[in-house]
DRENDRENDO-238777 format. One record per residue (C-alpha): residue number from 1; x, y, z. Coordinates in nm, 2 decimals. Example, Ala and Ser with C-alpha at 12.3 -4.5 7.8 and 13.67 -1.06 7.14 Angstrom:
BEGIN
+------+--------+--------+--------+
: tido :      X :      Y :      Z :
+------+--------+--------+--------+
:    1 :   1.23 :  -0.45 :   0.78 :
:    2 :   1.37 :  -0.11 :   0.71 :
+------+--------+--------+--------+
REM end
This chain:
BEGIN
+------+--------+--------+--------+
: tido :      X :      Y :      Z :
+------+--------+--------+--------+
:    1 :  -1.36 :  -1.16 :  -1.80 :
:    2 :  -1.24 :  -1.35 :  -2.12 :
:    3 :  -1.43 :  -1.41 :  -2.44 :
:    4 :  -1.28 :  -1.72 :  -2.52 :
:    5 :  -1.55 :  -2.03 :  -2.42 :
:    6 :  -1.30 :  -2.21 :  -2.25 :
:    7 :  -1.51 :  -2.31 :  -1.96 :
:    8 :  -1.86 :  -2.26 :  -1.87 :
:    9 :  -1.83 :  -1.95 :  -1.62 :
:   10 :  -2.06 :  -1.76 :  -1.30 :
:   11 :  -2.05 :  -1.42 :  -1.20 :
:   12 :  -2.12 :  -1.34 :  -0.85 :
:   13 :  -2.14 :  -1.00 :  -0.71 :
:   14 :  -2.19 :  -1.08 :  -0.34 :
:   15 :  -2.32 :  -0.78 :  -0.09 :
:   16 :  -2.14 :  -0.87 :   0.26 :
:   17 :  -2.39 :  -0.69 :   0.44 :
:   18 :  -2.70 :  -0.87 :   0.30 :
:   19 :  -2.87 :  -1.18 :   0.40 :
:   20 :  -3.02 :  -1.20 :   0.07 :
:   21 :  -2.92 :  -1.48 :  -0.21 :
:   22 :  -2.68 :  -1.37 :  -0.43 :
:   23 :  -2.74 :  -1.43 :  -0.83 :
:   24 :  -2.49 :  -1.51 :  -1.15 :
:   25 :  -2.46 :  -1.18 :  -1.27 :
:   26 :  -2.45 :  -1.30 :  -1.62 :
:   27 :  -2.84 :  -1.46 :  -1.62 :
:   28 :  -2.92 :  -1.27 :  -1.30 :
:   29 :  -3.08 :  -1.57 :  -1.18 :
:   30 :  -3.00 :  -1.79 :  -0.89 :
:   31 :  -2.69 :  -1.97 :  -1.01 :
:   32 :  -2.70 :  -2.24 :  -1.29 :
:   33 :  -2.46 :  -2.55 :  -1.37 :
:   34 :  -2.44 :  -2.82 :  -1.63 :
:   35 :  -2.30 :  -3.10 :  -1.45 :
:   36 :  -1.95 :  -3.24 :  -1.52 :
:   37 :  -1.86 :  -2.89 :  -1.71 :
:   38 :  -1.52 :  -2.73 :  -1.64 :
:   39 :  -1.64 :  -2.43 :  -1.50 :
:   40 :  -1.49 :  -2.07 :  -1.36 :
:   41 :  -1.65 :  -1.85 :  -1.06 :
:   42 :  -1.55 :  -1.49 :  -1.05 :
:   43 :  -1.69 :  -1.32 :  -0.76 :
:   44 :  -1.63 :  -0.91 :  -0.67 :
:   45 :  -1.74 :  -0.80 :  -0.30 :
:   46 :  -1.93 :  -0.51 :  -0.22 :
:   47 :  -2.07 :  -0.34 :   0.12 :
:   48 :  -2.40 :  -0.32 :  -0.05 :
:   49 :  -2.56 :  -0.34 :  -0.41 :
:   50 :  -2.29 :  -0.21 :  -0.66 :
:   51 :  -2.19 :   0.07 :  -0.70 :
:   52 :  -1.88 :   0.30 :  -0.71 :
:   53 :  -1.84 :   0.35 :  -0.37 :
:   54 :  -1.89 :   0.05 :  -0.20 :
:   55 :  -1.68 :  -0.22 :  -0.34 :
:   56 :  -1.50 :  -0.39 :  -0.08 :
:   57 :  -1.14 :  -0.21 :  -0.02 :
:   58 :  -0.92 :  -0.60 :   0.00 :
:   59 :  -0.61 :  -0.50 :   0.11 :
:   60 :  -0.76 :  -0.30 :   0.43 :
:   61 :  -1.00 :  -0.57 :   0.53 :
:   62 :  -0.70 :  -0.76 :   0.64 :
:   63 :  -0.83 :  -1.06 :   0.41 :
:   64 :  -0.62 :  -1.40 :   0.43 :
:   65 :  -0.77 :  -1.60 :   0.18 :
:   66 :  -1.16 :  -1.68 :   0.03 :
:   67 :  -1.32 :  -2.05 :   0.00 :
:   68 :  -1.62 :  -2.10 :  -0.22 :
:   69 :  -1.83 :  -2.44 :  -0.09 :
:   70 :  -2.11 :  -2.61 :  -0.24 :
:   71 :  -2.32 :  -2.82 :  -0.03 :
:   72 :  -2.59 :  -3.02 :  -0.02 :
:   73 :  -2.78 :  -2.87 :   0.28 :
:   74 :  -2.70 :  -2.64 :   0.53 :
:   75 :  -2.60 :  -2.95 :   0.80 :
:   76 :  -2.40 :  -3.16 :   0.61 :
:   77 :  -2.05 :  -3.22 :   0.73 :
:   78 :  -1.84 :  -3.20 :   0.42 :
:   79 :  -1.83 :  -2.98 :   0.07 :
:   80 :  -1.92 :  -3.16 :  -0.21 :
:   81 :  -1.75 :  -2.85 :  -0.41 :
:   82 :  -1.48 :  -2.65 :  -0.28 :
:   83 :  -1.22 :  -2.42 :  -0.39 :
:   84 :  -0.96 :  -2.18 :  -0.17 :
:   85 :  -0.75 :  -1.86 :  -0.30 :
:   86 :  -0.57 :  -1.58 :  -0.15 :
:   87 :  -0.47 :  -1.46 :  -0.53 :
:   88 :  -0.67 :  -1.10 :  -0.52 :
:   89 :  -0.70 :  -0.84 :  -0.72 :
:   90 :  -0.74 :  -0.51 :  -0.57 :
:   91 :  -0.75 :  -0.28 :  -0.86 :
:   92 :  -1.15 :  -0.39 :  -0.91 :
:   93 :  -1.41 :  -0.09 :  -0.98 :
:   94 :  -1.74 :  -0.02 :  -1.04 :
:   95 :  -1.67 :  -0.01 :  -1.45 :
:   96 :  -1.41 :  -0.31 :  -1.43 :
:   97 :  -1.67 :  -0.51 :  -1.28 :
:   98 :  -1.96 :  -0.40 :  -1.52 :
:   99 :  -1.77 :  -0.46 :  -1.83 :
:  100 :  -1.63 :  -0.79 :  -1.72 :
:  101 :  -1.28 :  -0.75 :  -1.70 :
:  102 :  -1.16 :  -0.79 :  -1.34 :
:  103 :  -1.31 :  -0.90 :  -1.02 :
:  104 :  -1.20 :  -0.94 :  -0.69 :
:  105 :  -1.09 :  -1.34 :  -0.71 :
:  106 :  -1.16 :  -1.64 :  -0.93 :
:  107 :  -1.22 :  -2.01 :  -0.84 :
:  108 :  -1.19 :  -2.30 :  -1.11 :
:  109 :  -1.32 :  -2.65 :  -1.03 :
:  110 :  -1.27 :  -2.94 :  -1.31 :
:  111 :  -1.57 :  -3.13 :  -1.53 :
:  112 :  -1.49 :  -3.43 :  -1.23 :
:  113 :  -1.55 :  -3.18 :  -0.91 :
:  114 :  -1.86 :  -3.08 :  -1.07 :
:  115 :  -1.97 :  -3.41 :  -1.18 :
:  116 :  -2.26 :  -3.36 :  -0.92 :
:  117 :  -2.60 :  -3.57 :  -0.94 :
:  118 :  -2.90 :  -3.30 :  -1.12 :
:  119 :  -3.09 :  -3.12 :  -0.82 :
:  120 :  -3.03 :  -2.82 :  -0.59 :
:  121 :  -2.74 :  -2.74 :  -0.33 :
:  122 :  -2.60 :  -2.46 :  -0.12 :
:  123 :  -2.32 :  -2.26 :  -0.23 :
:  124 :  -2.14 :  -2.01 :   0.01 :
:  125 :  -1.82 :  -1.77 :   0.03 :
:  126 :  -1.64 :  -1.71 :   0.34 :
:  127 :  -1.32 :  -1.53 :   0.39 :
:  128 :  -1.05 :  -1.56 :   0.64 :
:  129 :  -0.88 :  -1.27 :   0.80 :
:  130 :  -0.51 :  -1.25 :   0.86 :
:  131 :  -0.62 :  -1.31 :   1.24 :
:  132 :  -0.75 :  -1.68 :   1.19 :
:  133 :  -1.16 :  -1.54 :   1.19 :
:  134 :  -1.38 :  -1.66 :   0.99 :
:  135 :  -1.67 :  -1.42 :   0.78 :
:  136 :  -1.95 :  -1.55 :   0.57 :
:  137 :  -1.96 :  -1.34 :   0.30 :
:  138 :  -2.31 :  -1.48 :   0.11 :
:  139 :  -2.48 :  -1.76 :  -0.02 :
:  140 :  -2.72 :  -1.88 :  -0.24 :
:  141 :  -2.88 :  -2.16 :  -0.41 :
:  142 :  -2.72 :  -2.34 :  -0.63 :
:  143 :  -2.87 :  -2.62 :  -0.91 :
:  144 :  -2.68 :  -2.87 :  -1.07 :
:  145 :  -2.88 :  -2.96 :  -1.44 :
:  146 :  -2.81 :  -3.29 :  -1.62 :
:  147 :  -2.60 :  -3.25 :  -1.96 :
:  148 :  -2.53 :  -3.59 :  -2.08 :
:  149 :  -2.18 :  -3.54 :  -2.01 :
:  150 :  -2.15 :  -3.71 :  -1.71 :
:  151 :  -1.80 :  -3.92 :  -1.62 :
:  152 :  -1.86 :  -4.26 :  -1.68 :
:  153 :  -1.73 :  -4.62 :  -1.53 :
:  154 :  -1.48 :  -4.74 :  -1.73 :
:  155 :  -1.66 :  -5.05 :  -1.97 :
:  156 :  -1.67 :  -5.41 :  -1.85 :
:  157 :  -1.36 :  -5.64 :  -2.01 :
:  158 :  -1.46 :  -5.84 :  -2.32 :
:  159 :  -1.68 :  -6.18 :  -2.19 :
:  160 :  -1.50 :  -6.35 :  -2.43 :
:  161 :  -1.54 :  -6.48 :  -2.82 :
:  162 :  -1.92 :  -6.41 :  -3.00 :
:  163 :  -2.15 :  -6.71 :  -3.08 :
:  164 :  -2.30 :  -6.79 :  -3.45 :
:  165 :  -2.65 :  -6.75 :  -3.52 :
:  166 :  -2.67 :  -7.14 :  -3.58 :
:  167 :  -2.50 :  -7.19 :  -3.23 :
:  168 :  -2.74 :  -6.96 :  -3.07 :
:  169 :  -3.07 :  -7.09 :  -3.21 :
:  170 :  -2.98 :  -7.48 :  -3.08 :
:  171 :  -2.88 :  -7.32 :  -2.73 :
:  172 :  -3.18 :  -7.04 :  -2.65 :
:  173 :  -3.46 :  -7.19 :  -2.88 :
:  174 :  -3.64 :  -7.41 :  -2.68 :
:  175 :  -3.63 :  -7.26 :  -2.42 :
:  176 :  -3.88 :  -7.03 :  -2.53 :
:  177 :  -4.03 :  -6.68 :  -2.44 :
:  178 :  -3.99 :  -6.56 :  -2.08 :
:  179 :  -4.19 :  -6.38 :  -1.88 :
:  180 :  -4.23 :  -5.99 :  -1.93 :
:  181 :  -3.95 :  -5.85 :  -1.72 :
:  182 :  -4.02 :  -5.59 :  -1.47 :
:  183 :  -4.05 :  -5.20 :  -1.53 :
:  184 :  -3.74 :  -4.99 :  -1.50 :
:  185 :  -3.68 :  -4.75 :  -1.31 :
:  186 :  -3.79 :  -4.38 :  -1.38 :
:  187 :  -3.58 :  -4.18 :  -1.60 :
:  188 :  -3.45 :  -3.87 :  -1.50 :
:  189 :  -3.63 :  -3.55 :  -1.49 :
:  190 :  -3.65 :  -3.37 :  -1.83 :
:  191 :  -3.50 :  -2.98 :  -1.79 :
:  192 :  -3.72 :  -2.76 :  -1.66 :
:  193 :  -3.93 :  -2.57 :  -1.95 :
:  194 :  -3.92 :  -2.17 :  -2.01 :
:  195 :  -4.12 :  -1.91 :  -1.77 :
:  196 :  -4.42 :  -1.85 :  -1.89 :
:  197 :  -4.54 :  -1.52 :  -1.97 :
:  198 :  -4.61 :  -1.24 :  -1.69 :
:  199 :  -4.95 :  -1.22 :  -1.55 :
:  200 :  -5.20 :  -0.92 :  -1.66 :
:  201 :  -5.13 :  -0.64 :  -1.38 :
:  202 :  -5.36 :  -0.63 :  -1.10 :
:  203 :  -5.63 :  -0.34 :  -1.05 :
:  204 :  -5.50 :  -0.01 :  -0.96 :
:  205 :  -5.48 :   0.04 :  -0.54 :
:  206 :  -5.67 :   0.31 :  -0.37 :
:  207 :  -5.58 :   0.62 :  -0.36 :
:  208 :  -5.31 :   0.71 :  -0.09 :
:  209 :  -5.40 :   0.96 :   0.24 :
:  210 :  -5.39 :   1.32 :   0.20 :
:  211 :  -5.00 :   1.46 :   0.25 :
:  212 :  -4.94 :   1.69 :   0.55 :
:  213 :  -5.03 :   2.07 :   0.39 :
:  214 :  -4.71 :   2.26 :   0.34 :
:  215 :  -4.51 :   2.54 :   0.49 :
:  216 :  -4.68 :   2.87 :   0.52 :
:  217 :  -4.60 :   3.10 :   0.19 :
:  218 :  -4.37 :   3.45 :   0.34 :
:  219 :  -4.60 :   3.74 :   0.43 :
:  220 :  -4.66 :   3.94 :   0.18 :
:  221 :  -4.54 :   4.33 :   0.11 :
:  222 :  -4.69 :   4.59 :   0.37 :
:  223 :  -4.98 :   4.87 :   0.25 :
:  224 :  -4.94 :   5.19 :   0.19 :
:  225 :  -4.93 :   5.42 :   0.57 :
:  226 :  -5.30 :   5.55 :   0.59 :
:  227 :  -5.37 :   5.92 :   0.69 :
:  228 :  -5.26 :   6.11 :   1.00 :
:  229 :  -5.50 :   6.06 :   1.29 :
:  230 :  -5.62 :   6.36 :   1.47 :
:  231 :  -5.44 :   6.50 :   1.76 :
:  232 :  -5.51 :   6.37 :   2.14 :
:  233 :  -5.54 :   6.58 :   2.40 :
:  234 :  -5.29 :   6.71 :   2.64 :
:  235 :  -5.06 :   6.53 :   2.85 :
:  236 :  -5.06 :   6.59 :   3.26 :
:  237 :  -4.78 :   6.75 :   3.34 :
:  238 :  -4.44 :   6.60 :   3.38 :
:  239 :  -4.30 :   6.54 :   3.75 :
:  240 :  -4.07 :   6.81 :   3.90 :
:  241 :  -3.73 :   6.87 :   3.79 :
:  242 :  -3.39 :   6.79 :   4.01 :
:  243 :  -3.33 :   7.00 :   4.27 :
:  244 :  -3.04 :   7.29 :   4.22 :
:  245 :  -2.66 :   7.25 :   4.25 :
:  246 :  -2.58 :   7.37 :   4.64 :
:  247 :  -2.47 :   7.76 :   4.67 :
:  248 :  -2.11 :   7.83 :   4.77 :
:  249 :  -2.02 :   7.82 :   5.15 :
:  250 :  -2.03 :   8.09 :   5.40 :
:  251 :  -1.75 :   8.26 :   5.56 :
:  252 :  -1.60 :   8.05 :   5.84 :
:  253 :  -1.72 :   8.20 :   6.22 :
:  254 :  -1.48 :   8.27 :   6.48 :
:  255 :  -1.27 :   7.99 :   6.63 :
:  256 :  -1.34 :   7.93 :   7.01 :
:  257 :  -1.15 :   7.89 :   7.27 :
:  258 :  -0.95 :   7.59 :   7.35 :
:  259 :  -1.05 :   7.31 :   7.58 :
:  260 :  -0.89 :   7.16 :   7.82 :
:  261 :  -0.58 :   6.94 :   7.83 :
:  262 :  -0.68 :   6.57 :   7.84 :
:  263 :  -0.56 :   6.28 :   8.12 :
:  264 :  -0.22 :   6.11 :   8.04 :
:  265 :  -0.25 :   5.80 :   7.82 :
:  266 :  -0.10 :   5.43 :   8.02 :
:  267 :   0.27 :   5.37 :   7.94 :
:  268 :   0.31 :   5.18 :   7.61 :
:  269 :   0.46 :   4.79 :   7.70 :
:  270 :   0.82 :   4.73 :   7.75 :
:  271 :   1.02 :   4.57 :   7.48 :
:  272 :   1.03 :   4.20 :   7.47 :
:  273 :   1.35 :   3.99 :   7.57 :
:  274 :   1.51 :   3.85 :   7.30 :
:  275 :   1.38 :   3.53 :   7.16 :
:  276 :   1.66 :   3.25 :   7.28 :
:  277 :   1.65 :   2.99 :   6.98 :
:  278 :   1.90 :   2.77 :   7.17 :
:  279 :   2.21 :   2.58 :   7.01 :
:  280 :   2.22 :   2.57 :   6.66 :
:  281 :   2.44 :   2.42 :   6.31 :
:  282 :   2.35 :   2.31 :   6.00 :
:  283 :   2.10 :   2.47 :   5.80 :
:  284 :   1.86 :   2.74 :   6.01 :
:  285 :   1.55 :   2.93 :   5.89 :
:  286 :   1.49 :   3.18 :   6.18 :
:  287 :   1.12 :   3.27 :   6.19 :
:  288 :   1.08 :   3.67 :   6.23 :
:  289 :   0.75 :   3.59 :   6.41 :
:  290 :   0.95 :   3.49 :   6.67 :
:  291 :   1.04 :   3.86 :   6.79 :
:  292 :   1.30 :   4.14 :   6.60 :
:  293 :   1.55 :   4.01 :   6.84 :
:  294 :   1.69 :   3.65 :   6.85 :
:  295 :   2.01 :   3.52 :   6.97 :
:  296 :   2.17 :   3.14 :   6.97 :
:  297 :   2.49 :   2.94 :   6.98 :
:  298 :   2.68 :   2.83 :   6.72 :
:  299 :   2.80 :   2.48 :   6.82 :
:  300 :   2.86 :   2.34 :   6.45 :
:  301 :   2.92 :   2.61 :   6.07 :
:  302 :   2.57 :   2.75 :   6.02 :
:  303 :   2.42 :   2.79 :   5.65 :
:  304 :   2.13 :   3.07 :   5.74 :
:  305 :   1.82 :   3.07 :   5.52 :
:  306 :   1.60 :   3.35 :   5.43 :
:  307 :   1.40 :   3.38 :   5.75 :
:  308 :   1.01 :   3.30 :   5.75 :
:  309 :   0.71 :   3.51 :   5.81 :
:  310 :   0.90 :   3.89 :   5.68 :
:  311 :   0.67 :   4.17 :   5.53 :
:  312 :   0.79 :   4.45 :   5.40 :
:  313 :   1.05 :   4.70 :   5.60 :
:  314 :   1.04 :   4.48 :   5.90 :
:  315 :   1.42 :   4.42 :   6.04 :
:  316 :   1.55 :   4.10 :   6.23 :
:  317 :   1.87 :   4.12 :   6.40 :
:  318 :   2.07 :   3.82 :   6.51 :
:  319 :   2.34 :   3.75 :   6.83 :
:  320 :   2.51 :   3.45 :   6.74 :
:  321 :   2.79 :   3.34 :   6.95 :
:  322 :   3.03 :   3.10 :   6.84 :
:  323 :   3.06 :   2.82 :   7.10 :
:  324 :   3.30 :   2.53 :   7.20 :
:  325 :   3.53 :   2.63 :   6.88 :
:  326 :   3.58 :   2.92 :   6.64 :
:  327 :   3.28 :   2.81 :   6.35 :
:  328 :   3.17 :   2.88 :   5.98 :
:  329 :   2.90 :   3.14 :   5.90 :
:  330 :   2.78 :   3.13 :   5.56 :
:  331 :   2.50 :   3.41 :   5.42 :
:  332 :   2.53 :   3.33 :   5.04 :
:  333 :   2.14 :   3.25 :   5.05 :
:  334 :   2.09 :   3.60 :   5.17 :
:  335 :   2.11 :   3.93 :   4.97 :
:  336 :   2.44 :   4.08 :   5.05 :
:  337 :   2.59 :   4.47 :   4.94 :
:  338 :   2.81 :   4.45 :   4.64 :
:  339 :   3.02 :   4.66 :   4.75 :
:  340 :   3.08 :   4.48 :   5.11 :
:  341 :   3.39 :   4.35 :   5.23 :
:  342 :   3.28 :   4.05 :   5.42 :
:  343 :   3.29 :   3.72 :   5.20 :
:  344 :   3.15 :   3.42 :   5.30 :
:  345 :   3.14 :   3.19 :   5.50 :
:  346 :   3.31 :   3.41 :   5.79 :
:  347 :   3.48 :   3.23 :   6.07 :
:  348 :   3.34 :   3.35 :   6.41 :
:  349 :   3.58 :   3.33 :   6.67 :
:  350 :   3.47 :   3.10 :   6.99 :
:  351 :   3.31 :   3.27 :   7.28 :
:  352 :   3.28 :   3.56 :   7.05 :
:  353 :   2.96 :   3.80 :   7.02 :
:  354 :   2.84 :   3.88 :   6.65 :
:  355 :   2.52 :   4.11 :   6.51 :
:  356 :   2.37 :   4.02 :   6.20 :
:  357 :   2.15 :   4.30 :   6.10 :
:  358 :   1.88 :   4.17 :   5.83 :
:  359 :   1.60 :   4.39 :   5.66 :
:  360 :   1.30 :   4.22 :   5.42 :
:  361 :   1.20 :   4.44 :   5.10 :
:  362 :   0.86 :   4.24 :   5.01 :
:  363 :   1.01 :   3.95 :   4.82 :
:  364 :   1.44 :   3.93 :   4.96 :
:  365 :   1.59 :   3.95 :   5.28 :
:  366 :   1.87 :   4.15 :   5.28 :
:  367 :   2.22 :   4.19 :   5.51 :
:  368 :   2.21 :   4.55 :   5.66 :
:  369 :   2.55 :   4.48 :   5.88 :
:  370 :   2.76 :   4.25 :   6.04 :
:  371 :   2.97 :   4.36 :   6.34 :
:  372 :   3.12 :   4.15 :   6.59 :
:  373 :   3.36 :   4.05 :   6.83 :
:  374 :   3.26 :   4.15 :   7.14 :
+------+--------+--------+--------+
REM end
């Protein structure tokens, strides 16, 4: 706020969280204005009473512009005074607000704009966000006082040359005095008088109810130990102790006579016939659950996957016969000995049988042998 008196200045600290009317910070009263006076309105936006930690962060609030309006009533359609600004000072802090050197925004009004009939109006401050939302930041009553500085209309044109006194007497003396004219309209009310002195303080109110009891104090120190009492009577005998350890074993007795030979047990089951997997080609996965010995006819090239259902140490013997023509056998998915002379894929001669023996080590199927040409 400048120290040069170039216009009437009003300064509003607007609490955007409150619905209470804001005051003019320079007078700490509701805003007042002399009619037809050039006026500057300085505004600071706060989120609560003005304090160091609650001024509005203008850049972070996405406010695009602010508008200050004065209306006759809350329901009036048009504003009697209005100004909009998008020029904000984000460096405002509590110190610069209180010393009057900075504000968030300034609204300037000309004498013509403030030339309102004296009386009370409503003033409001609104923000428009970058998204186009309208937010009312605060409002208050606004009183315009008569200053005698209203803007007058242009004077009427000169009706013509003046007449002389003799001409006036000759023209109007015969008419005599006319009847008294009607009373003129009442003049405007004078300015409000100063506030009266504060009344005497009222009598003291009744004493409030007693407050709640305070918390218990900490425990006092432990007292001295008392003298030792007389010894009590002897207690009952305790329970019997646990049994002792077992003694050493005695000497073995003489062996008895041999018993009679038992009957011969039943004969074991015969080995099952080899499982026939049929005609095969392509990628094949044998299942160890179908038996230890399995056979198949290769009707095309075959790639052998690691068999299913293996347990550690289990063997799987495959009888493979090339059918129709020579067929290729690929065991690249099976672990083969590093010193084996066999390379894969291996060609199986048409009509010949080849025996492939595999064994499972608990994690991998290994090639034990591959012989053929039978």
